[in-house]
N, C-alpha and C positions, 0 to 999 in steps of 0.2 A: 342232701343225701340222707337216706336212711341211716338212722343211728346204728353205729357197728359195722357198716358197709366198708369194704376195704377194696381199693383198687388192684386188681390182680393181672390185668393184661390189656393190650390194645389191640387194634385189628391186625397187627402185623405178626405179633409173637407173644409168647409167655404162657403161664400156667394157671390152672384154676384148681385150687385145692379141693379134692374129691373125697374128703374123709368124713363129711357129715352132710345130712339133708340140709340143702341150701337153695337160694335163689340166685339167679344171675340178673344183673341190671344194666341196661343200655343207658348210657348218659351222653346226651347230645350238647357239645358246648354252645351252639348257637341258640339253642331254645332253653338251656338249663333243665331239661326234663330228665327224670330218673324213672325209666320204665321197667317193670319186672318181667324177666323172661324165667317161667317156672322151670326149674332143673328137670322135672320129670319129661318135659316135652322133648328134651333133647338127649334122651338116654341111649339113642342110636350110636352117639359117638363116645369114644373112650377117652374119659378127661384124665386118665392116668398116662396117656401116651402123648407126648409133645406133638408128634406130627399129626395125630387126629385133631388135637385141640386147635392147631393152626388152621386146618381146612375148615373145622367148624366155624372160628371166628372170622376168616377171610370171607367165607360164604355168607355169613350173617351180616358182615359189614360191607359187602359190596355195594358200591355206589354212594356209600355214605362218607361224610367227611366230618371230622372233630367228634368221633365216637370213641367211647372207651367203656369198659366193662368193669363191673364191681361185683364182688362176693359178699353175701351176707348170710349168716346163720339163719335157718328158718325159724321163725317165732312159734312157739307152742300155742295152740288154740286152748283157752280156757273154757271148760264146760259150763253151762248156766244150768244151775240146779234149783229146782222148787219142790219142796216137800209139803204134802196136804195132809192133814189130820185134824181131829177134833181139838178143842181148847183144853188140852189136858196132857199130862205126860203119856201114860199108857204105853201103847205099842210103838210109839214114835220116839220116845225119849232116847233110847239107845242111838238111834239114828241121829238125832240131835247132838248127842254127845260125841259121836264120831266126827260130826262136821266141827264141833267146838275144839275138841283136841287137836284136830288136823289143821286148824285155823282156815278152813275153807268156807267162803261166803255161799249162802243160799237164801232163798226166799221161804220163810216159814209161814205158811198159809194156814191158819186155823178156821175150823168151820164150827159154828154154834149148833149144838144139838137140834134145834127148831129148824136150822136150814136144811139139815141132812135128808129128810124124806124127798125133797124135790130135787136134790141133786145126785141121789143114790145111783140111778141108773146110768149117769154119765161116767162112773169109774169101773174099771175092770174088776169083776167079780162082786160088784157092789159093796166093796169094803175099803176101809182106810187102815193104814196109811198109804198113799201112792207117791212115788218120786217120778219127777220129770226132768229128764237130762236132755238139754237141747231139743225139747219138743217131744221126745221118746218117753213113753211111760212104762214104769215098773211098779207091780203090785206085789203084795205079800212082804210083811215086815222082816222076816228073816232073809229073803231074797234081796231085799234092799240093804241091809246090814251086810251080808257077804259081799255083794257089789262094791259098796264103798270101802269096806275093809280091805279089799284086794286093790282098789284104786288108791287108797291112801297108805298102802304098806303096813296094814295091820292085821293081816290074814295068817301070819305065821311065816316061818322062814323056809318050810318044805311042805310037802304033802302031808307028812306025819303030823306035823304041828298044826295043820289047817284042819286035819280031821280031829285032833284032840280040841281045838277051839270049838268045833261043831258038837262035840260031846258035851262040853260044858254049857254051851248056849242052849242045847236042846235039853240039859238037865234043868235049867233055869225054866224054860218052857213048860216042861212037865209040873213043876211046882205051881207055876202061875195057873195051869189048868185045873189043878186040884184046888184052887182058892174060889172057883167060879161059884160053888154052891153057897158059900159063905157070903160072897159079894151080892148074890141074888136074893137071898133070904131077907123078908121083911119083918118077920116076927122076931123080935128083940131077944127074946129068952131063947128061942131056937138059935139065933145068931150066935149069942154067947157060948152056948154048948158047941156048935160047930166049929167055933173059933179055938176053943179049948182043945178039942180033939184034933184040930188040924196042926196045932203048934206041937203036941205031943207027939203025934204018929207021922207028920210029914215034915214041918218046919225045922225042928230041932235035929231030926236024922239028916236032913239035907245041910244044915249048917255045920254039923259035925264032920260029913264027908268032905265038903268043900274046904273047910279048914285043913284038913289032913292033906288034901291036893295042894294047897298053897304052901303048906309047910314042907312037903316033900320037894316041890320045885326049888324053894330056896332063894329066890330072887326077888321076892316082893311082888312078883307077878305070877299068874296062873300058869302060863305057857311061855318059855323061852324066858329072855332077859329084858324084854320091853313090853310096853302097853299093846295089847291086841283087842280084837273084839271080844274075846272071853272076859277080860277084865272090865270092859265098858259093860257088857251085859249084866255080870255078877254084881258090880258097883250099882248099876241102877236098882237092881232089886234090894240090895242090902242097904242102900241109902234110903229108900223108901221104907223099909223096915224100921230103921233107925229114926227117921223123922215123923213117920206118920203111924205104922201099923203096931210096932214093937218098940217104942223107945226105951232105951237101956238094955235090951234083950242081948245085945252083943257082948256085954261084960263077960259072958259065960264063954266068949269065943274071941280071946284077946287078939289072936292073928288076923281075924277077919275084921275086928274093930280097927287095927292098925292099917289094915288095907283100905278100908273106907276112908279113914282119916288121910291117908297118903294120897289117894286119887282125888278127894276133894280138894285137897291143897294144891293140886297142879294149877298154875296160873290161869290157863285156858279154861279148864273145867270149872274153876271157882267163879271165874268171870261169867260163864253161862249160867250157873246155878244162881248167882246173885241177880242176874238181870232177866231171866226167864219169868213169864207169867206165872203167878202164884195160883196153883190149882191143887184140889183135894186128891186127885189121882192122876 
């Protein structure tokens, strides 16, 4: 018998609990077989009404001997996830952090730069990251993040919180876009000057604004009182600043420094950071 199955009736009388999605099973004593009868195929019968139930089972068991019926809760289907991106943190890291924090298994497929030209035409928009869910494909990093945040219960408690999460995530995106010229510049002198200006005019104002938002919320999180996509997005940026781009710079922003330390110490996040491939970006 399937684990959790409970006998609820025989072909003469009885009740089937109609309170949750379920499967009904036929058990024949002479063959010891347990065959599923999907509940949805029998929806024309009212399983809350004893008379209707008796008619259903008598009709179903007509001509059969040694038949009993069993009820079992319908088991959830676990999605199969595959995330494809380059061998880097980049635009896939918030998604990887969502998987890590939620404790959800997925395939982390990484493509080397030299492989990309031959593979580019196979992906929607010719871009990465791409998420596959049971064979269905979703592109664009923020669309992927929002989908998983909703799936994992990290998209806010209501529509307003969801909108405020978007506000913070898109604020991070704005700052990332403003660093593009610095990343692409190859002349070292120009690169230093661009970075100095970037810190003064963009990064420091951003950090000041986000520290104020964190302080005003007063829970240790940016939105609400638990981890959301906003926290993951901001953490990925600030952790990169602390470890790679601007070591020690968060000393001027103690609330943000404490936030980064708190998220990084979460056991699931820490496990991922410790085991993920070490890359520069």
